[in-house]
C-alpha positions in Angstrom: 20.5 -11.9 55.9 17.2 -13.3 54.7 16.0 -9.9 53.6 19.2 -9.4 51.5 18.7 -12.7 49.9 15.1 -12.0 49.0 16.1 -8.6 47.6 18.8 -10.2 45.5 16.4 -12.8 44.2 13.9 -10.1 43.3 16.5 -8.0 41.6 17.7 -11.0 39.6 14.2 -11.9 38.6 13.5 -8.3 37.4 16.8 -8.2 35.5 16.1 -11.6 33.8 12.7 -10.3 32.7 14.3 -7.1 31.4 16.9 -9.0 29.5 14.2 -11.3 28.0 12.1 -8.3 26.9 15.2 -6.6 25.4 16.1 -9.8 23.5 12.5 -10.0 22.2 12.5 -6.4 21.2 15.9 -6.9 19.4 14.5 -9.9 17.5 11.4 -7.9 16.5 13.7 -5.0 15.3 15.8 -7.4 13.3 12.7 -9.0 11.7 11.4 -5.5 10.8 14.8 -4.5 9.3 14.8 -7.7 7.2 11.2 -6.9 6.0 12.2 -3.3 5.1 15.2 -4.6 3.2 13.0 -7.0 1.3 10.5 -4.3 0.4 13.3 -1.9 -0.7 14.6 -4.7 -3.0 11.2 -5.2 -4.5 10.9 -1.4 -5.1 14.3 -1.4 -6.8 13.2 -4.3 -9.0 10.0 -2.4 -10.0 11.6 0.9 -10.7 12.3 0.0 -14.4 9.0 -2.0 -14.8 6.3 -0.8 -17.2 3.2 0.7 -15.5 0.1 -1.2 -16.7 -2.3 1.1 -14.9 -4.6 3.6 -16.4 -6.7 6.2 -14.7 -10.5 6.4 -14.9 -11.5 10.0 -14.5 -15.2 9.2 -14.0 -14.8 7.0 -10.8 -11.3 8.4 -9.9 -9.6 5.0 -9.7 -6.7 3.2 -11.4 -7.3 0.0 -13.3 -5.3 -2.2 -15.7 -4.9 -0.3 -18.9 -6.9 -2.8 -20.9 -10.0 -2.0 -18.7 -9.9 1.7 -19.3 -10.9 3.5 -22.6 -9.3 6.9 -23.4 -11.1 9.4 -25.6 -9.7 11.6 -28.3 -12.1 14.4 -27.4 -13.5 15.1 -23.9 -16.7 13.4 -23.1 -19.7 14.8 -21.2 -21.7 12.3 -19.2 -25.3 13.1 -18.4 -25.9 13.7 -14.8 -22.3 14.4 -13.9 -20.4 17.7 -13.9 -17.4 18.1 -16.0 -15.8 16.4 -19.0 -13.8 13.2 -19.0 -11.0 11.9 -21.0 -11.2 8.2 -19.8 -13.7 5.7 -18.5 -13.3 2.2 -17.0 -15.5 -0.7 -18.0 -17.9 0.0 -15.2 -18.2 3.7 -16.0 -18.2 3.2 -19.8 -22.0 2.4 -19.7 -22.6 6.1 -18.9 -20.7 7.3 -21.9 -23.0 8.5 -24.8 -23.1 6.0 -27.7 -21.8 8.4 -30.3 -18.4 9.0 -28.4 -15.4 7.1 -29.7 -12.4 5.8 -27.8 -9.0 4.3 -28.5 
């Protein structure tokens, strides 16, 4: 009878641990679902928002549009291959002085 009682206690202990783990996993799932819903709501809010980014072709990055100059004509930069239509403030120092921008 003692062996049966010990087996029953072990079974109960394992079941309690399993139920606690399941409850923890469910709470984590609910927290993730709430976070996903929050991010989806933010995306919906931003869908109609104006995009303030502009692309610097020289360094291949996006910046605030006030930090990037776009050129009417393509610009060649000494020491770099290709022509560019925009440059950020950091890359603008490499643009020849006679080039204009908007």
